[in-house]
C-alpha positions as CSV (number, residue, x, y, z in Angstrom):
1,X,21.9,6.0,-6.7
2,X,18.5,4.8,-7.9
3,X,17.0,1.9,-6.0
4,X,13.8,-0.2,-6.7
5,X,11.7,-2.2,-4.3
6,X,8.7,-4.6,-4.6
7,X,5.8,-4.9,-2.2
8,X,3.1,-7.6,-2.1
9,X,0.3,-8.0,0.4
10,X,-2.9,-10.0,0.7
11,X,-5.9,-9.9,3.0
12,X,-9.1,-11.8,3.3
13,X,-12.6,-10.3,3.1
14,X,-14.7,-10.2,6.3
15,X,-18.2,-8.8,7.0
16,X,-18.6,-5.7,9.2
17,X,-15.3,-4.1,8.1
18,X,-14.8,-1.1,5.7
19,X,-13.0,-1.7,2.4
20,X,-10.1,0.8,2.3
21,X,-7.8,0.8,-0.6
22,X,-5.1,3.5,-0.9
23,X,-6.6,5.4,1.9
24,X,-10.0,5.6,0.2
25,X,-13.1,4.1,1.7
26,X,-14.8,2.0,-1.1
27,X,-18.5,1.1,-0.7
28,X,-18.7,-2.7,-0.5
29,X,-20.6,-5.2,1.6
30,X,-17.4,-6.6,3.1
31,X,-14.0,-5.1,4.0
32,X,-10.6,-6.7,4.4
33,X,-9.6,-8.2,7.7
34,X,-6.3,-7.5,9.5
35,X,-4.7,-6.0,12.6
36,X,-4.8,-2.5,11.1
37,X,-7.3,-1.1,8.6
38,X,-6.1,-3.9,6.2
39,X,-5.5,-1.5,3.4
40,X,-3.8,-4.1,1.1
41,X,-2.7,-1.5,-1.4
42,X,-1.0,0.9,1.0
43,X,0.7,-2.0,2.7
44,X,2.2,-3.1,-0.6
45,X,3.4,0.4,-1.3
46,X,5.0,0.6,2.2
47,X,6.8,-2.7,1.6
48,X,8.0,-1.5,-1.8
49,X,9.4,1.7,-0.3
50,X,11.1,-0.1,2.6
51,X,12.5,-2.7,0.2
52,X,14.0,-0.1,-2.1
53,X,15.7,1.5,0.9
54,X,16.9,-1.9,2.2
55,X,15.0,-1.1,5.5
56,X,13.1,-4.3,6.0
57,X,9.3,-4.7,5.7
58,X,6.1,-3.4,7.2
59,X,6.0,-6.2,9.8
60,X,9.3,-5.2,11.2
61,X,8.3,-1.5,11.6
62,X,4.6,-2.0,12.5
63,X,4.2,-5.6,13.9
64,X,0.7,-7.1,14.1
65,X,1.6,-8.3,17.6
66,X,1.9,-4.7,18.8
67,X,-1.4,-3.3,20.2
68,X,-0.4,0.2,19.2
69,X,-1.1,-0.7,15.6
70,X,-4.5,-2.3,16.2
71,X,-6.9,-0.6,13.8
72,X,-4.1,1.7,12.5
73,X,-4.8,4.0,9.6
74,X,-2.4,2.7,6.9
75,X,-2.1,6.1,5.3
76,X,-0.7,7.3,8.7
77,X,1.8,4.4,8.6
78,X,2.8,5.4,5.1
79,X,3.4,9.0,6.3
80,X,5.7,7.6,8.9
81,X,7.6,5.6,6.3
82,X,7.9,8.6,4.0
83,X,9.4,10.7,6.9
84,X,11.7,7.8,7.9
85,X,13.0,7.6,4.3
86,X,13.5,11.3,4.1
87,X,15.6,11.2,7.3
88,X,17.8,8.6,5.7
89,X,18.4,10.7,2.5
90,X,15.9,9.0,0.2
91,X,13.7,10.8,-2.3
92,X,10.7,8.8,-3.8
93,X,10.7,8.8,-7.5
94,X,7.5,7.0,-8.4
95,X,5.2,4.2,-7.4
96,X,3.3,1.7,-9.7
97,X,0.8,-0.6,-8.1
98,X,-1.8,-3.2,-9.0
99,X,-4.8,-4.3,-6.9
100,X,-6.1,-7.8,-7.6
101,X,-9.7,-8.4,-6.6
102,X,-12.9,-9.7,-8.3
103,X,-15.2,-6.9,-7.0
104,X,-16.0,-4.2,-6.5
105,X,-14.7,-2.5,-9.7
106,X,-12.1,0.1,-8.9
107,X,-12.4,2.3,-12.0
108,X,-14.7,4.8,-10.3
109,X,-12.3,5.2,-7.4
110,X,-8.9,5.0,-9.2
111,X,-8.3,8.8,-9.4
112,X,-9.2,9.3,-5.7
113,X,-6.9,6.5,-4.7
114,X,-4.1,7.8,-6.9
115,X,-4.4,11.4,-5.5
116,X,-4.5,10.2,-1.9
117,X,-1.4,8.1,-2.3
118,X,0.4,10.8,-4.3
119,X,-0.4,13.4,-1.7
120,X,0.8,11.2,1.1
121,X,4.0,10.4,-0.8
122,X,4.6,14.0,-1.6
123,X,4.5,13.3,-5.3
124,X,2.6,14.7,-8.3
125,X,-0.3,12.4,-9.3
126,X,1.5,11.4,-12.5
127,X,4.3,9.8,-10.4
128,X,1.8,7.3,-8.9
129,X,0.0,4.7,-11.0
130,X,-2.8,2.5,-9.8
131,X,-4.1,-0.4,-11.8
132,X,-6.7,-3.1,-11.0
133,X,-7.3,-6.6,-12.3
134,X,-9.2,-9.7,-11.3
135,X,-8.2,-13.2,-10.6
136,X,-10.3,-14.5,-13.6
137,X,-12.2,-16.7,-11.2
138,X,-9.0,-18.5,-10.0
139,X,-7.6,-18.8,-6.5
140,X,-8.7,-17.0,-3.3
141,X,-9.0,-13.7,-5.2
142,X,-11.0,-15.3,-8.0
143,X,-13.4,-16.9,-5.5
144,X,-14.0,-13.4,-4.0
145,X,-12.4,-14.4,-0.6
146,X,-9.9,-11.6,-0.5
147,X,-7.7,-9.2,-2.3
148,X,-4.0,-8.8,-3.2
149,X,-1.8,-5.8,-4.2
150,X,1.6,-5.5,-5.7
151,X,3.7,-2.3,-5.8
152,X,7.0,-1.2,-7.2
153,X,8.7,1.9,-6.0
154,X,11.8,3.7,-7.0
155,X,13.9,5.8,-4.7
156,X,17.0,8.0,-5.1
157,X,19.6,8.3,-2.4
158,X,20.0,12.0,-2.3
159,X,22.2,12.4,0.7
160,X,24.6,10.4,2.8
161,X,22.3,10.3,5.8
162,X,23.0,7.8,8.6
163,X,20.5,5.3,9.8
């Protein structure tokens, strides 16, 4: 059985924080704010995977009210989700994601982001697609106040694992 999930996340920019997208540190004067490292792209991928499996969302598994996840590395959270899915008989087919932000431009970092996500997901790079777009000057993204990311993931249920 093939299943599809959708993930969406948003975070505001804040000074004094690193900008991390897909596990890659992107040089920028501001980073995204959040309880963890605020990696908006990885968070959207996590939600897409959990959604495809019918296993809730990132907030249920890694609540922002839990001090254990303060400053958490989102790639580490993604590794945990990949393991969790595997234990329940799911195999990841592919991930397609879009980051929405005005700046910085992501083209110079796209391959590194793709490779980092693919490696974490246990997929070949061609099974992970990362795109970027702007808000065309509209809304909180267009004003440069934050970033958003959307992701779609496909899973295949390969075993009748309980959980």
